[in-house]
N, C-alpha and C positions, 0 to 999 in steps of 0.2 A: 153317677159321677159326682162326687162331692165338690162343692165350690171351694176353691183354694185348697184342694186336698193335699197337694204337694207341700204347701206351706205348713199345713198341720202335721205332716209326717216328718219333715226334714227341716234342718236349719239351712243357713245360707250356703255353707260349703256343699251340702248335699244337693241343694237346688242347682248349683253350678255343675255338679256332676250329672244331674238329671239333664241339663241342657246339652252337655257334652255327649251323653248317650243318645239323646234325640238326634243330634247332628250326626253322630257316628252311625246310627241306624239308617237314616234316610240317605246320607251321602254314601254310605257303604253299599246300600241297595242300588243306587244310581251308578256307582263304579262297576259293580258286578254286571248290571244291565249293559253298560257301554262296552265292557270287556267282552261280553258274550255276543254282542250284535254282529261282529264280522263273521261269526261261526254259525249263524242261524241256518238251519236246514242241512248242515254238513254232517256226514258220518265221521267217526273217529279216523278212519283211513283217509277220508278227504281232508280232514283238518290237518293230519300229519303231512299229507302231500302238499297242501297249500301253505302251511305255516311251520313246517319242520325245517330241518337244516337246508333243504333244497329250495325253500321258498324264494321267490324272486323279488319280493318287495319288503321294505322295512326289515332287513335281516336282524336288526338288534332286538326286534320283538318276537323272534322265532327261536325255537328250541327243538330238541329231538322228540319231545312229546307234544308239540303243537305251539299254540300261541302263548307267549310269555309276558306280553305287555300290550298296551293299547294299540289297536290297528284301525285302519280306515273303515268306516261304515257310514252310510248315508252322507257321504261327501267329505268327511274328515274324521280324525281321531277324536274320541271322547263324546261322540253323539249318543244320546240316549234314545230309547224306544218308547212305545206306548206304555210299557210297564212303569216307567218313571213318571210319565205324564199322569197316569191314573193314580199313582201313589200320592202325588201332589194334591190332586183333587180329593183324595180320601182325607188328607189332613185338613183341607179347607172345609169339607163337610163336617168333620168332627169339631172343629173350632166353632162353626156356626151352630151346631147342636148345643154346645156348651153355652153360647150366647143366648140361644132361644129359651133357656130355662127361665130367664127373667120375664119372658112374655107369657109364661104358663104353658107353652107348647114344648113337650118333651117326648120326642120320638126319633132318636138318632138314625134309625134306618131311613127315615124319610129325608133327613138332611143330607145323608151320604148319597142317597139315590139322586137327589137334586144336584149334588155336586158332580156325579157321574153324567148327568144329563148336560151339564155345562161343558164337561169334557167332550161329550159326543158332538156338541155344536162346533168345537174347534176342529173336528174332523171333516166338517162340511163347509164351514164359512171361510172366507178369504182372510179374515182377521177380526180383531176385537170389534164388538158393536158398542160404541161409546154411549148409545142411547139407552142401553140396559143398565139402569142404576142398581139393579139387584144382583148384578154379576160379581161385584166385588173386585178386588185388585188382581187376583190370580188370573182370572179370565181376560185381563187386559194385557197379559204378557204375550207379545207377538210370536216369540219362538215356540210357544206351545201349539201353534196352529199348523205345524208340520205333521203330516200323517206318517207314522213310523211303525209300520207293520202291526196295526192293531188286530187282535183276535176277532174273528167274525162274530163270535158269541158276545163280545163286548159291544160291537156295533149294533147288533140286533137287540141285545138285552137292554141297552140304554136308548133304544129308538123311539120309545114312547113314555108317557107319564105313569104307566101302570106299575104299581109297587107289587112285586112278587112276594110270595110267602114260601115257606118250606113245604107246605102242602101243594102249592101251585107255583113252582119255581119257573124262571125263564130258562129256555134251552135245556130241558131235562136230560138230554143225552150228552151235553158238553162236559168233557172230562179233563180238559187242558189245565195248565198251571197259571193262566193269566189272572185268575181271581186271586190266587195265593200271592202272586208277584206284586199285587197292589195293596196287600193287607198288613204290611208291617206296622202302619200307624195305629192300628187297633191295639197292638201290644204296648203302645206308649201310654195307655190309659192306666196309670199306676194306681189310681184310687179305686179301680174296679176289682172285684173278685175275679179270679181266673175263669170261673164258669160263665160269668156274664160277658167277659171278653170273647170267649168261645161262641156264645150265643149270638152276640152282635155281629161278629165276623162272618159266621155262617149265614146269617140272614142277609147280610150285604153281598156276600159272594154269590148267593142264589139269585141275585138280580141279573146275573149273566150266565152263571155256570150252575145248572140245576142238578147235575149228577152228584151223589154223595161223595164220590172220590175226590171231586174238585172242591166242593165247598167245605168238606171236613178237613181236607188238606190245608185250606186257607185258615180254618179255625185253629187247627193244631199248630200251625206256624205262628200265628198271632199269640197263642198261649206261651209258646217257647220264648218269643221275643219279650213278652210280658214278664216272664220269670227272670230273664237276663237283666232287664231294666231294674227290677226290684232286688238284684244282687245274687240271684241263684247261679250256681254253676250250670254249664250247658247240659251235663248229664241230669241234674236235678230238674231242670226245666223240661227236658224231654220226658222224664218219668211222670211229671205232673200232667203233661199233655196226654200221655198214654192213659193215665188214670181217668181223665175226663172223657176221653173218647169212648171208653168201654160202655158207657150208657147210651151211645148214639147208634141208631139203626144204620147199617151200611158202613160201620167203622173199620171192618176187618182189613180191607186193602191198605188203609192209611196206617193202622196199627202195625201191620206186617212191614210196611215200608220203613217206619221208624225203628222197628226191631232189627231189620236188615242193616240199617245204617249204624246202629250202635254195635252190633255183633261184628261188622266188618272191620272195626278198629283193631281188633286183635288177630285178624286173619292174614296178615302180611303187610309189607310196606305200602304206603299210599302211592298212588299213581293213576294214570288214565285207565289202565286195565282194571284196577280195583274199582274205579268209579263205574266203568262199563258193567262190571259184574253185579252192581246193585239193581239192575233191571230185573223184574220178576220173570222167571222162566226164560224163554227165547224171544221176548217181545221185540219186534222190529222197532227202529227209532221212531217211525211215524206212528206207532201204536202206543208209545210211552205217554203216560198221562201225568196228572199233577202229583201223584204219589211218587213217581220216579224223581221228579225235580226236587221234591221235599227230601227224599232219602239222600240224594246227591248233596244237597245243601247241608244237611245235618252232618253227614259223614265228613265232608270237606272241612266244615267248621271244627269238628272234633279233632281232626288230625293236623290242622293247619299249624305250621311253624310260625307264621305271621299272616297278616291279612292278605298280602299279595300272593303268598303261596297258596292259601286257601282258595282265593278267587281263581287262580290259574287252574287248580284242580277242578273246580266247579264248572268251568266253561269248556274244558277240553274233553268232550264226550259226545256221543252220537244222539243225544236227546235234545231237550229244549235248553240250549246253552244260555239264552237270555234269562229265562225264569230261574234256572238253577243258580246263575251268577247273582241275580238280584236277591234271591232268598239267602244265599250264603253271605253276601255282603252285608245284609241287614243283621244277620245273626252275629257276625264277627264285629260289626260296628257297635251293636248293642252291648256286646261283651267287653270290648276294649275301649270304646269311646273314640271321639274324632281324632285325637292326636296320634292314634295308631294307624290311621289310614295313609296309604302311600302318597306323599306330597306331590310327586311328579305326575301321578295319575290325576290327582285332584286339580292340578293346574290346568289341565286340558279338558276338564269335565264341562260339558254343555249345561248351561242353566245353573251353574254353581251359586251365583248370587241370589237367584230366586229361591233355590233350595235352602240356603242359609237363612234367608229372610223368613221363610215359612216355618222352618225349624224353631227359630227364636220366637215367632209369633205363637206357635203352639205352646212352647214352654211358658211364655208370658200369660197366655190364657189359662193354662192349667195351674199356675202358681198365683196369679194376680187377678183372675177373672172378676171377682166381686168389685174391685176398684175401677174396672174398665167399663162396666155396664151395670146399670141398676143401682139403687141406693146401697151403700156399703155401711159397715159399722162405723166408719169415720164420717159418714154423711157426705162424702165427696160425690160430685155429679158424674154421670156417664161421660165417656170420651166420645165425642162425635166422630172423630177421626177413626176410632176403632170400629164403630158401628158402620161407618162407610166402607171400611175394608171388608167387614164380615156382616153384611146385612142379615137381619134375622127373618126377613120375609121369604 
C-alpha cells in the first residue's frame, strides 16, 4: 500500500469521488445488513407469509414478494448485525496497518486480526474498557457492544491470539458467508494490485472461515469491490475476479457461483424466484454457503434498477439474507456512491454517525497518511490525536 497513493493517482475531484465511494460501499453494506436482519433464518415461503400482502405489521414495508423496506429486528428498524460490526473493525485494522508502516512493522493480516480480537471483546464485555489505551476510538463506541447474531466461526476464530495461515486456517470446515460479509473494506485499497487484494482478503478470512469456498468467496468479493472503486463496470470487475480465482486451489465452487450469477441476467425477469434458482442443485437453505450469498449479491447488483430495488431482491430469498444484503449493498454503493443510497433508509440506520466518521478517517489515511504520522516531505510533525485514535501498537 503506497503512502498517499490516492493523492498520487487522482486530483481533488477524484479524491472526493473516492470518499463518496467509500461511504457508498460501507453504508450500502450496512443498509443491506439491516434490511436482511428481519429475514434471518426464514425460507422464501416464510418470508412471503410474514412480509407479503397478508403481513400483520408495518404493511408499508410489505409487498407480494416479501419485504420491501426496513422492518424491525433486534428491537427496532435499522439495526445492524455482527456483519456491520466486523466490517467496521476491518476498516480500523486496515487504517492501523497503514499507520504502522512508519514503525517499520508491516504485516496487515496481523493488524486486521488484532482488530477482530477487539471486536471479539465487545461480544463478551459489558462496555468499553477505558483503561485500554491501545483500543483506539472505535472500541469506545458503546453501541457496538450488543451481540447481534455473530457466526460461531467468528467467535471461535477470534477467541485467541493465534494468527492462522492458509495452510493452517481456523475452522477449516466453516463455509458460511460471514467472512465475505466483513470484507468490503479490502476492496477500498485502491493503491494495491487486485492479486494482492485477493491475497490479503483470503488470509484475513481464513482467521475464522477456513474452507476455500468461504475465504475465496470473500477474496473474490473484495476484488470486485476493488474494480468498482477504480472505475470498472460490474461485469469487468467480475471477470477480473474470475481470472484471479483460476489459479487458486478449491476455486471451482466460487467460479461456478459467479458464472451462474452473470448467466442468470439473461434468463428471465428478475425476482425472488430467479434469486432462489441461483442455489446450486437442490441445496436446502441451511446448506447454502458463501458462494450462494456471493452469487445472489452479484446477480442482484447486475439487474438492479436502483439500490433499493437491488437490496430488496438480495434479501428476499431462503438463504443468508443478511450476508447477501450486505454484499449487494457494498457492490451497489461502490458502483454508484453515497448519494444514490435510499435516504429514508439511511435516516434510520443504526450507527450511521460512526460509519461516516470511520469512512472519512479511512479516506483521510489513504490520501493524507504521510502528513498524519511520521516525518513528511513538508517536515510537519505527526498528529498526536490521530495516533491516539489509531494506536500503532
